[in-house]
C-alpha positions in Angstrom: 97.2 22.1 137.1 98.2 23.1 140.6 95.7 22.6 143.4 94.6 24.7 146.2 96.6 24.1 149.5 94.5 23.1 152.5 95.1 23.1 156.4 98.7 23.7 157.5 99.7 23.9 153.9 97.9 27.2 153.5 99.9 29.0 156.2 103.2 27.8 154.6 102.0 28.8 151.1 101.2 32.3 152.4 104.4 32.8 154.0 106.2 31.9 150.7 104.7 34.5 148.8 105.9 38.1 149.2 103.5 40.4 151.1 103.7 43.1 148.7 102.5 40.6 145.8 99.7 39.3 148.0 98.5 42.8 149.1 96.2 43.1 146.0 94.7 39.7 146.6 94.1 40.5 150.3 92.2 43.6 149.2 90.0 41.9 146.6 89.2 39.6 149.6 88.5 42.4 152.2 91.6 41.0 154.1 90.4 37.3 154.3 93.6 35.2 154.2 92.3 32.0 153.3 90.1 33.4 150.5 93.3 35.5 149.2 95.3 32.4 149.1 92.4 30.7 147.1 92.4 33.7 144.7 96.2 33.5 144.4 96.2 29.8 143.3 93.1 30.4 141.1 95.3 33.3 139.3 98.0 30.7 138.7 95.5 28.0 137.3 93.9 30.5 135.0 97.4 31.9 133.8 98.5 28.2 133.0 95.4 27.9 130.8 95.9 31.1 129.2 99.5 30.3 128.5 98.4 26.9 126.9 96.0 29.1 124.7 99.1 31.3 124.0 101.1 28.6 122.6 98.6 27.1 120.4 97.6 30.6 119.0 101.2 31.8 118.5 102.2 28.7 116.4 99.0 28.9 114.3 99.4 32.4 113.7 102.9 32.7 112.7 102.6 29.5 110.4 99.6 30.9 108.7 101.3 34.2 108.1 104.5 32.4 106.9 102.5 30.4 104.5 100.7 33.3 103.1 103.8 35.4 102.7 105.8 32.6 101.1 103.1 32.2 98.4 103.3 35.8 97.9 107.0 36.6 98.2 109.0 33.2 98.3 109.9 31.0 101.3 112.8 33.7 102.2 110.1 36.4 102.2 111.5 37.8 105.6 114.8 38.9 104.1 113.2 41.4 101.8 114.6 44.8 102.3 113.0 46.6 99.3 110.7 48.8 101.3 108.0 46.0 101.8 108.8 46.1 105.6 109.4 48.8 108.0 112.7 49.2 110.1 111.0 47.6 113.1 110.6 44.3 111.2 113.8 44.5 109.6 115.5 44.7 112.9 113.6 41.7 114.4 114.9 39.6 111.4 118.3 40.6 111.8 118.2 39.8 115.5 116.8 36.3 114.7 119.6 35.8 112.3 122.3 37.0 114.8 120.7 34.8 117.5 120.6 31.8 115.3 124.2 32.3 114.2 125.4 32.8 117.9 123.9 29.3 119.0 125.3 27.5 116.1 128.9 29.2 116.9 128.8 30.9 113.3 131.3 33.7 112.9 129.0 35.5 110.6 125.2 35.8 110.0 125.2 33.3 107.0 121.6 34.2 106.0 121.2 31.8 103.2 122.1 28.8 105.7 119.4 29.5 108.0 116.3 27.5 107.0 113.0 29.3 106.5 111.6 27.3 109.1 114.1 27.9 111.6 114.0 31.6 111.1 110.5 31.7 111.4 110.6 30.0 114.7 113.2 32.3 115.8 111.4 35.6 115.2 110.0 37.3 118.2 106.4 37.8 118.8 106.8 41.4 118.2 107.7 40.6 114.6 104.3 39.1 114.0 102.5 41.8 115.8 104.5 44.3 113.6 103.2 42.6 110.4 99.7 42.8 111.5 100.0 46.6 112.7 99.9 49.7 111.0 103.4 49.8 109.8 106.2 52.4 110.4 109.0 53.7 108.4 111.5 52.1 105.9 114.4 54.2 105.6 112.4 57.3 106.0 109.5 56.2 103.8 106.1 55.5 105.4 104.9 51.7 105.1 101.2 51.1 105.5 100.7 47.5 106.1 96.8 47.8 105.4 97.4 49.1 102.0 100.4 46.5 101.2 100.6 43.5 103.1 96.9 43.1 104.0 95.4 43.8 100.6 95.1 41.7 97.5 94.2 38.2 96.7 97.5 36.8 98.2 97.6 39.4 101.0 97.5 38.8 104.8 93.9 39.4 104.7 93.6 35.9 103.4 95.0 34.3 106.5 91.7 35.4 108.3 88.5 33.8 107.3 84.6 34.3 108.0 83.8 32.0 110.7 80.7 30.8 109.0 78.7 31.5 105.8 76.5 34.1 107.5 79.6 36.4 108.6 82.0 38.4 106.7 85.8 37.9 107.1 87.3 40.1 109.8 88.7 43.7 108.9 92.4 44.6 109.1 91.4 46.7 112.1 89.7 43.9 113.8 92.7 41.6 113.5 95.0 44.2 114.3 93.4 45.1 117.7 93.1 41.3 118.6 96.7 40.7 117.8 97.9 43.6 119.7 95.8 42.6 122.9 97.0 39.0 122.3 100.7 39.9 122.3 100.5 42.3 125.5 98.7 39.5 127.5 101.0 36.9 126.2 104.0 38.9 127.5 102.5 39.7 130.9 101.6 36.1 131.3 105.1 35.1 130.5 106.4 37.6 133.2 104.4 36.0 135.9 102.0 39.1 136.2 98.6 38.4 137.8 95.9 37.8 135.4 92.7 38.0 137.5 92.9 41.7 138.0 92.8 42.1 134.1 95.2 43.3 131.6 95.9 47.1 131.1 94.9 48.6 127.7 97.1 51.1 125.8 94.2 53.7 125.3 92.0 55.3 128.0 88.3 55.8 127.5 86.7 59.1 126.4 86.1 60.1 129.9 89.8 59.5 130.6 89.6 56.3 132.7 92.3 53.5 132.5 91.0 50.4 130.7 91.6 46.8 131.9 90.5 44.0 130.0 89.6 40.8 132.0 91.2 37.4 131.6 87.7 36.1 130.2 87.8 38.9 127.6 91.1 38.2 126.6 90.4 34.5 126.4 87.7 35.3 124.2 89.9 37.4 122.1 92.5 34.6 121.7 89.7 32.1 121.1 88.2 34.4 118.3 91.4 35.2 116.8 92.2 31.3 116.5 88.7 30.8 114.9 89.4 33.3 112.2 92.7 31.6 111.2 91.0 28.1 111.5 87.2 28.4 111.4 87.0 24.5 111.2 88.4 24.4 114.7 86.1 27.1 116.3 83.9 24.6 118.3 87.1 23.0 119.7 88.8 26.1 120.7 85.7 27.7 122.4 84.8 24.4 124.1 87.7 23.9 126.6 85.6 23.1 129.5 88.2 23.4 132.0 89.1 26.7 131.3 85.4 27.7 131.0 85.0 26.2 134.4 87.5 28.5 135.9 85.9 31.4 134.2 82.7 30.7 136.3 84.5 30.8 139.4 82.6 33.2 142.0 86.0 34.8 143.0 86.3 36.1 139.6 83.1 37.9 139.7 84.2 39.3 143.3 87.4 40.5 141.9 85.5 42.1 138.9 83.4 43.9 141.5 86.4 45.0 143.4 87.8 46.6 140.2 84.8 48.6 139.3 84.9 50.0 142.6 88.1 51.9 141.5 87.1 55.2 140.3 89.5 55.7 137.6 89.3 52.2 136.1 87.1 50.8 133.4 86.5 47.2 133.0 85.7 45.2 129.8 85.1 41.7 129.1 83.0 40.2 131.8 84.6 37.4 133.7 81.6 35.4 134.6 80.6 34.6 131.0 82.5 33.8 127.8 81.9 36.5 125.1 83.0 37.5 121.6 83.2 41.3 121.9 85.8 42.7 119.4 85.9 46.0 121.0 88.5 47.2 123.7 
């Protein structure tokens, strides 16, 4: 993990970062340069931990869905074009086939020659988000995944389990919300967007405020989603102490207070304590 610069390193580090990018960090620290650099590096540290969690969760999610869909529709379930999937998912599959063929230097798509495991690994994250979303249209016909893919003994609902004997398995709506937030966060992290200022959410509050979910809130979301897939690993995924230590840094609470001062922003997911809230 990258460490904080000190002494002369701080000066050179600051000069290496575009002023426009540092502006928000300086504002959150009331213009204090040393503290703003510390916050910037803390952002990088936290982002690296979140990216590691994204990797673990992404592979677990796609493998669990792949196994469940294979049991229901066969190992080449993704090639179905019988109205099971909407047009968006079919496009993702076509793109995966084309990209695999391009890298192999094949002249055609050669669907049957791409192994299921290779195709699953090639699918973009948006494809998995699609399968766990509401669904769209297949050649003009509405496809509602909650009624088709999710339901039944071999449906996708079977992927997500109760975390213990005292709780119920999560609903379609709960899982879908967690997946949407996870994918949006993953994409922002991959594009080097700051994480300490929270992640914008698609819906506004009832009072019309923009919603931002803190890094702590999203880490709790991802850990919770993972524990629904593998309840036996819940203690492991929640007890990553290096990540938890970063979340307890006073600077994150300072940033949270800074964000709360903005009149048109609502903050969810307290930075200073891990929590399991499923709501946005």
